[in-house]
ZAMARGU-4260 file (C-alpha; in steps of 0.2 Angstrom, whole numbers, plus 5000, padded with zeros to 4 digits):
<rodrens>
0) 4742/5102/4889 | 4723/5100/4898 | 4714/5101/4880 | 4716/5083/4878 | 4711/5079/4891
5) 4698/5063/4890 | 4681/5071/4889 | 4668/5060/4892 | 4647/5070/4892 | 4632/5062/4898
10) 4615/5068/4897 | 4598/5062/4893 | 4593/5076/4881 | 4604/5073/4863 | 4605/5093/4860
15) 4614/5096/4879 | 4627/5082/4872 | 4629/5090/4856 | 4630/5110/4861 | 4643/5104/4877
20) 4651/5096/4862 | 4652/5108/4852 | 4655/5124/4862 | 4671/5109/4870 | 4677/5110/4853
25) 4677/5128/4851 | 4691/5131/4864 | 4702/5115/4859 | 4696/5101/4867 | 4696/5088/4855
30) 4696/5075/4865 | 4675/5073/4869 | 4659/5057/4870 | 4645/5062/4870 | 4632/5049/4879
35) 4613/5049/4880 | 4610/5033/4889 | 4620/5028/4904 | 4621/5008/4904 | 4631/5013/4888
40) 4640/5027/4894 | 4647/5016/4910 | 4649/5002/4897 | 4663/5015/4891 | 4670/5018/4906
45) 4676/5003/4908 | 4685/5004/4894 | 4691/5018/4890 | 4703/5032/4902 | 4690/5045/4905
50) 4698/5063/4915 | 4682/5073/4915 | 4661/5065/4916 | 4650/5083/4915 | 4632/5071/4918
55) 4617/5078/4919 | 4606/5073/4936 | 4591/5067/4932 | 4590/5056/4922 | 4578/5042/4915
60) 4589/5026/4919 | 4601/5031/4934 | 4598/5049/4942 | 4618/5058/4941 | 4622/5054/4958
65) 4624/5035/4956 | 4629/5037/4938 | 4645/5044/4942 | 4646/5036/4962 | 4645/5020/4945
70) 4657/5027/4938 | 4669/5032/4951 | 4670/5013/4958 | 4677/5009/4938 | 4691/5023/4941
75) 4692/5032/4958 | 4701/5048/4948 | 4689/5053/4938 | 4683/5073/4940 | 4664/5076/4941
80) 4655/5091/4934 | 4635/5087/4938 | 4623/5099/4932 | 4607/5102/4941 | 4591/5115/4939
85) 4591/5125/4957 | 4579/5114/4964 | 4592/5100/4965 | 4603/5112/4970 | 4600/5102/4987
90) 4605/5084/4979 | 4621/5094/4973 | 4624/5096/4987 | 4623/5079/4996 | 4635/5075/4981
95) 4647/5083/4981 | 4651/5079/5002 | 4644/5059/4998 | 4655/5052/4981 | 4663/5071/4979
100) 4660/5077/4964 | 4671/5094/4959 | 4660/5105/4954 | 4641/5106/4952 | 4634/5120/4939
105) 4617/5126/4938 | 4605/5128/4920 | 4604/5136/4914 | 4623/5136/4912 | 4635/5150/4909
110) 4648/5144/4897 | 4661/5154/4898 | 4658/5147/4920 | 4658/5131/4912 | 4674/5132/4902
115) 4684/5139/4917 | 4678/5125/4929 | 4681/5111/4913 | 4701/5117/4916 | 4703/5118/4931
120) 4693/5100/4935 | 4704/5092/4922 | 4719/5102/4930 | 4713/5091/4942 | 4714/5079/4934
125) 4732/5077/4928 | 4739/5084/4944 | 4727/5068/4953 | 4734/5056/4941 | 4756/5066/4944
130) 4751/5064/4966 | 4745/5044/4962 | 4762/5038/4952 | 4774/5051/4965 | 4766/5042/4976
135) 4769/5024/4967 | 4786/5028/4964 | 4785/5031/4983 | 4784/5020/4983 | 4791/5006/4980
140) 4805/5017/4983 | 4800/5017/5002 | 4798/4997/5000 | 4816/4998/4991 | 4824/5006/5007
145) 4813/4992/5017 | 4823/4981/5009 | 4841/4990/5008 | 4836/4994/5023 | 4834/4975/5029
150) 4851/4971/5018 | 4858/4986/5026 | 4856/4978/5043 | 4861/4958/5035 | 4876/4967/5031
155) 4880/4974/5050 | 4876/4961/5057 | 4886/4950/5048 | 4903/4961/5050 | 4901/4965/5067
160) 4904/4945/5070 | 4918/4945/5058 | 4925/4959/5063 | 4922/4953/5083 | 4931/4935/5075
165) 4947/4944/5070 | 4947/4955/5085 | 4946/4939/5096 | 4956/4930/5086 | 4971/4947/5082
170) 4966/4946/5102 | 4972/4931/5105 | 4987/4930/5095 | 4993/4947/5103 | 4992/4938/5119
175) 4999/4923/5114 | 5016/4926/5102 | 5029/4924/5107 | 5039/4941/5104 | 5036/4952/5117
180) 5023/4968/5109 | 5024/4984/5113 | 5011/5001/5110 | 5019/5018/5111 | 5016/5035/5108
185) 5021/5053/5103 | 5032/5055/5118 | 5039/5039/5117 | 5027/5033/5133 | 5021/5015/5133
190) 5003/5013/5132 | 5001/4993/5131 | 5009/4980/5130 | 5007/4957/5127 | 5010/4943/5141
195) 5027/4941/5135 | 5033/4958/5135 | 5028/4963/5153 | 5038/4944/5153 | 5057/4952/5146
200) 5052/4970/5156 | 5051/4958/5169 | 5039/4972/5180 | 5020/4973/5184 | 5012/4981/5168
205) 5006/4995/5180 | 5024/4995/5184 | 5029/4998/5164 | 5014/5011/5158 | 5017/5027/5152
210) 5037/5024/5155 | 5049/5030/5142 | 5054/5012/5130 | 5071/5022/5127 | 5074/5021/5145
215) 5070/5003/5148 | 5080/4996/5133 | 5101/5003/5127 | 5111/4999/5113 | 5129/5009/5111
220) 5122/5015/5095 | 5111/5034/5098 | 5093/5029/5097 | 5082/5035/5082 | 5071/5048/5084
225) 5053/5051/5082 | 5055/5062/5067 | 5066/5046/5059 | 5053/5031/5067 | 5035/5043/5058
230) 5045/5044/5039 | 5050/5026/5037 | 5035/5013/5037 | 5046/5002/5048 | 5061/5003/5056
235) 5074/4990/5062 | 5087/4988/5077 | 5101/4975/5079 | 5112/4976/5092 | 5101/4981/5104
240) 5099/4977/5125 | 5086/4976/5136 | 5085/4978/5153 | 5079/4968/5165 | 5078/4973/5185
245) 5069/4961/5192 | 5082/4948/5186 | 5097/4960/5184 | 5101/4955/5167 | 5103/4962/5150
250) 5094/4952/5138 | 5101/4955/5119 | 5086/4958/5108 | 5078/4963/5092 | 5064/4978/5089
255) 5055/4979/5073 | 5045/5000/5075 | 5033/5005/5063 | 5020/5018/5063 | 5003/5017/5065
260) 4994/5031/5057 | 4972/5034/5056 | 4960/5050/5059 | 4959/5047/5076 | 4979/5041/5085
265) 4995/5042/5080 | 5004/5029/5090 | 5020/5012/5082 | 5019/4998/5088 | 5035/4991/5092
270) 5038/4971/5091 | 5050/4962/5102 | 5062/4951/5102 | 5075/4941/5111 | 5091/4932/5104
275) 5100/4929/5118 | 5100/4909/5110 | 5105/4915/5092 | 5121/4926/5101 | 5128/4912/5110
280) 5124/4904/5093 | 5132/4913/5085 | 5146/4915/5098 | 5148/4899/5095 | 5147/4897/5077
285) 5160/4913/5074 | 5173/4904/5090 | 5172/4890/5081 | 5177/4897/5064 | 5192/4908/5073
290) 5199/4893/5080 | 5198/4883/5063 | 5207/4896/5053 | 5217/4901/5064 | 5225/4881/5063
295) 5225/4881/5050 | 5236/4896/5048 | 5251/4888/5051 | 5249/4873/5043 | 5246/4883/5024
300) 5263/4895/5029 | 5272/4878/5031 | 5267/4870/5014 | 5266/4887/5005 | 5286/4889/5012
305) 5289/4870/5007 | 5283/4872/4992 | 5294/4888/4988 | 5309/4878/4990 | 5303/4864/4982
310) 5299/4877/4967 | 5320/4889/4968 | 5327/4873/4970 | 5336/4871/4987 | 5330/4856/4986
315) 5336/4849/4971 | 5333/4850/4953 | 5312/4845/4947 | 5307/4844/4928 | 5298/4854/4922
320) 5278/4844/4926 | 5287/4843/4945 | 5285/4863/4942 | 5268/4865/4937 | 5262/4853/4948
325) 5272/4861/4963 | 5265/4877/4957 | 5245/4873/4956 | 5250/4866/4972 | 5256/4881/4981
330) 5239/4894/4974 | 5228/4883/4979 | 5236/4881/4997 | 5236/4904/4993 | 5218/4906/4991
335) 5214/4893/5005 | 5226/4903/5013 | 5215/4921/5009 | 5201/4910/5013 | 5205/4909/5032
340) 5214/4928/5033 | 5197/4932/5026 | 5188/4921/5040 | 5198/4929/5051 | 5193/4947/5047
345) 5174/4943/5044 | 5177/4934/5065 | 5184/4950/5069 | 5171/4962/5064 | 5159/4951/5069
350) 5166/4951/5089 | 5169/4971/5088 | 5189/4964/5087 | 5196/4975/5072 | 5196/4990/5079
355) 5201/5004/5064 | 5216/5016/5062 | 5210/5030/5053 | 5222/5043/5044 | 5225/5056/5033
360) 5228/5049/5018 | 5225/5052/4999 | 5212/5041/4990 | 5218/5045/4974 | 5236/5043/4977
365) 5228/5025/4984 | 5218/5020/4970 | 5235/5024/4957 | 5244/5011/4969 | 5226/4996/4968
370) 5226/5001/4948 | 5246/4998/4949 | 5241/4982/4959 | 5234/4974/4949 | 5240/4979/4932
375) 5246/4958/4926 | 5225/4955/4930 | 5222/4968/4917 | 5233/4968/4902 | 5229/4948/4905
380) 5210/4951/4901 | 5215/4968/4890 | 5203/4977/4901 | 5205/4996/4902 | 5205/5007/4918
385) 5200/5025/4920 | 5201/5038/4933 | 5188/5048/4934 | 5194/5064/4946 | 5189/5082/4946
390) 5207/5087/4958 | 5226/5075/4956 | 5224/5072/4977 | 5211/5071/4989 | 5213/5067/5003
395) 5201/5058/5017 | 5201/5053/5036 | 5198/5033/5035 | 5211/5017/5037 | 5221/5018/5022
400) 5223/4998/5023 | 5204/4994/5025 | 5202/5007/5012 | 5213/4998/5000 | 5205/4980/5005
405) 5189/4988/4998 | 5194/4995/4983 | 5204/4980/4978 | 5193/4970/4981 | 5178/4980/4971
410) 5192/4980/4957 | 5195/4965/4954 | 5179/4962/4955 | 5173/4970/4938 | 5187/4961/4932
415) 5181/4947/4933 | 5165/4948/4926 | 5168/4961/4912 | 5174/4956/4895 | 5190/4957/4882
420) 5191/4978/4877 | 5180/4980/4892 | 5182/4997/4902 | 5183/4997/4919 | 5180/5017/4926
425) 5183/5025/4943 | 5174/5039/4948 | 5180/5049/4962 | 5168/5064/4970 | 5168/5076/4981
430) 5154/5080/4990 | 5155/5094/5000 | 5165/5085/5015 | 5157/5066/5011 | 5167/5055/4998
435) 5158/5048/4985 | 5166/5032/4977 | 5159/5021/4961 | 5167/5009/4953 | 5157/5006/4938
440) 5160/4991/4920 | 5153/4982/4908 | 5151/4966/4909 | 5138/4954/4914 | 5128/4963/4927
445) 5118/4953/4942 | 5098/4953/4944 | 5090/4960/4955 | 5086/4950/4966 | 5107/4946/4969
450) 5105/4962/4971 | 5097/4958/4986 | 5108/4948/4996 | 5126/4953/4985 | 5132/4959/5001
455) 5128/4947/5011 | 5140/4934/5019 | 5146/4918/5007 | 5135/4927/4993 | 5143/4926/4975
460) 5131/4940/4968 | 5124/4928/4958 | 5108/4912/4958 | 5114/4905/4938 | 5130/4904/4939
465) 5142/4895/4951 | 5158/4907/4956 | 5175/4903/4961 | 5175/4916/4976 | 5171/4913/4994
470) 5156/4923/4993 | 5167/4932/5008 | 5170/4948/4999 | 5158/4961/4999 | 5151/4956/5015
475) 5173/4961/5021 | 5168/4976/5009 | 5152/4983/5014 | 5157/4977/5037 | 5171/4991/5033
480) 5163/5003/5024 | 5148/5002/5037 | 5166/5003/5051 | 5167/5018/5045 | 5149/5024/5047
485) 5146/5025/5030 | 5138/5012/5017 | 5137/5003/5002 | 5129/4997/4989 | 5125/4995/4968
490) 5113/4996/4953 | 5112/4984/4940 | 5105/4980/4921 | 5106/4963/4916 | 5119/4964/4900
495) 5125/4981/4902 | 5136/4981/4916 | 5133/4987/4939 | 5140/5000/4944 | 5147/5000/4966
500) 5147/5012/4977 | 5151/5019/4995 | 5150/5033/5003 | 5160/5042/5015 | 5153/5053/5028
505) 5161/5068/5034 | 5178/5059/5028 | 5183/5073/5018 | 5202/5081/5025 | 5207/5099/5019
510) 5225/5093/5028 | 5236/5088/5016 | 5248/5074/5024 | 5260/5064/5018 | 5261/5047/5023
</rodrens>
């Protein structure tokens, strides 16, 4: 690689330059230029890159030291070898110190020694150039690093300002939030709270800190475990009360709890909302509905009884048109009475005034009874009915009348939303001690958005089509199943049907009881 180096030879004697060029050519150095005049050599150096100069010391127009000095000014990284006589040895040493020549060689020289020095000189030039390149690259990298450091510093400052602003806003929100905000650790001990929470508890902040949160709130239900709180993204607790010892009162609250997990700390945040006003409003509303429903039942029953007297001709003969009209009036009155009764049942469950009367009964027999009760509707709609069961009997412990109400509602809805010649399938499944009861139809189906609110009060199952139902049937079914500590849900797809399922935990009883 170094034999490709560009070599310039300057000597006032032509024989010397030609001899050196021939010698270098024999050694494989092909890029050799010779001059006998220093001005011509300097002019060449100005226009061409040179790696090594071999210069004589004694020359008529300019001595070798001055020539090499001028050449260094043009190309600072040129490596130089000075050819001197024995008498010029002191000048050569001075040249080494002043202009930094690589080597001085006394005349007459040894060819082998000269070639070795030329090879070493070219190697030095190459290394110097490579070093210059690396230095430039390093300078560029340093410049970029400095710019990056400046940009990073500005970015950090900007992000710090943004973070500080965000923290200030967040602290302001937490401090002034109307709801109580409580932080607690894995031991359920309170580690922080805002002003609203302090006011709810009615104690000094220092007194509240380190207390167990679930010792300050009470409920008839079992408190969630730490494992349950940590496994959920968020936990919502209803029907809880907070004890305010300062005012000696229980404040009805709702609590939303979420785990906060990072690399340093694992803790929980609880948002506590005082629902005293909502509870009172709900109580007044429910009392109004209850009173209204009770007051409506008597005139409705009287109307239905009166229409029965007319229709059975106890009060005299009536025409067919009159009979049709009175039948329609009776049907409307019965529908309204059903709505009133449903409202009363809903009120009783929400007010906690409806108590379950659990007995042991055969759920398969009850399903057959419900099928018989709904058989007129099944025949009218030409819908087939099938029960999937593994045995002829399956006894459970539950409120028979309330479970009947749920089954009638689910099968009735399936009939209502099915087409002629469709099939309704009831599957009664035993899973250890748990009962899984499914009602499947091939009807119009329910959208995903509607499924989410299907079991809410007054929900009619769809946003796209107005239903004639009250919207209380499935809500009441949910209340009944949840009163049994069970759950009810639906899986549905548009135009592919729906499957309503309720589960009763630990309800299956091995004892067979005939009621």
